C-alpha distance (Angstrom), angle and dihedral (degrees) to the residues before:
residue distance angle dihedral
X1 . . .
X2 3.81 . .
X3 3.82 125.5 .
X4 3.79 127.5 -130.0
X5 3.74 124.2 176.0
X6 3.77 120.2 -140.2
X7 3.75 132.2 -171.0
X8 3.80 122.5 -124.5
X9 3.75 130.9 -172.5
X10 3.84 119.6 -131.4
X11 3.80 94.3 -88.9
X12 3.75 96.6 47.8
X13 3.81 91.5 43.1
X14 3.82 91.0 55.3
X15 3.80 90.6 49.3
X16 3.76 93.2 45.9
X17 3.82 95.1 50.5
X18 3.82 89.8 56.1
X19 3.78 92.4 55.6
X20 3.81 117.2 96.9
X21 3.84 95.0 -136.4
X22 3.78 111.3 9.5
X23 3.87 92.1 171.4
X24 3.82 91.0 57.3
X25 3.75 90.0 48.2
X26 3.78 91.6 52.7
X27 3.81 91.1 48.2
X28 3.80 91.2 50.3
X29 3.78 91.4 51.2
X30 3.81 91.5 50.3
X31 3.78 91.4 48.7
X32 3.86 89.1 52.5
X33 3.83 90.1 54.4
X34 3.80 90.2 49.6
X35 3.77 91.6 49.8
X36 3.85 90.4 50.8
X37 3.80 91.6 51.1
X38 3.81 91.2 50.6
X39 3.84 97.0 43.1
X40 3.78 112.9 124.3
X41 3.78 133.4 -179.4
X42 3.82 135.6 -168.2
X43 3.80 120.6 -122.7
X44 3.77 130.4 -178.1
X45 3.83 123.6 -153.1
X46 3.75 107.6 -149.8
X47 3.84 92.4 -165.4
X48 3.81 92.0 58.8
X49 3.75 97.6 23.9
X50 3.79 89.2 -133.6
X51 3.82 129.2 133.2
X52 3.76 126.3 -141.8
X53 3.79 133.1 -164.3
X54 3.77 104.2 -156.8
X55 3.80 134.9 174.2
X56 3.78 107.9 -105.8
X57 3.75 115.5 -129.7
X58 3.75 136.1 168.7
X59 3.81 89.9 -81.7
X60 3.79 117.6 121.7
X61 3.74 96.0 -140.3
X62 3.82 145.3 -0.3
X63 3.80 134.0 -155.0
X64 3.83 128.8 -123.5
X65 3.78 102.9 -114.9
X66 3.92 98.4 -135.3
X67 3.80 99.8 43.7
X68 3.84 103.6 15.3
X69 3.80 92.0 -127.5
X70 3.80 107.2 166.8
X71 3.78 121.4 -128.2
X72 3.77 119.7 -163.8
X73 3.80 112.3 -143.9
X74 3.78 116.8 -133.2
X75 3.72 114.6 -108.1
X76 3.80 91.3 -121.1
X77 3.76 91.5 62.0
X78 3.85 93.9 48.1
X79 3.77 93.9 46.4
X80 3.78 99.5 47.7
């Protein structure tokens, strides 16, 4: 295990000291961020008959590169 010091203000310090395992909580939150960065989804453009595997972001839609067909991402993908 490696050590990393972080700075907390008075409010966050008081909250952190009441937590049973603050370090585990920080590791969990970092892992969630990493999972979000790596999340991918498959989309199929019926107009072009092409499939895409794209990284999912907080964007609400993306466009098929060849035909510019717009796909709206489901809220459950954007909010995960």
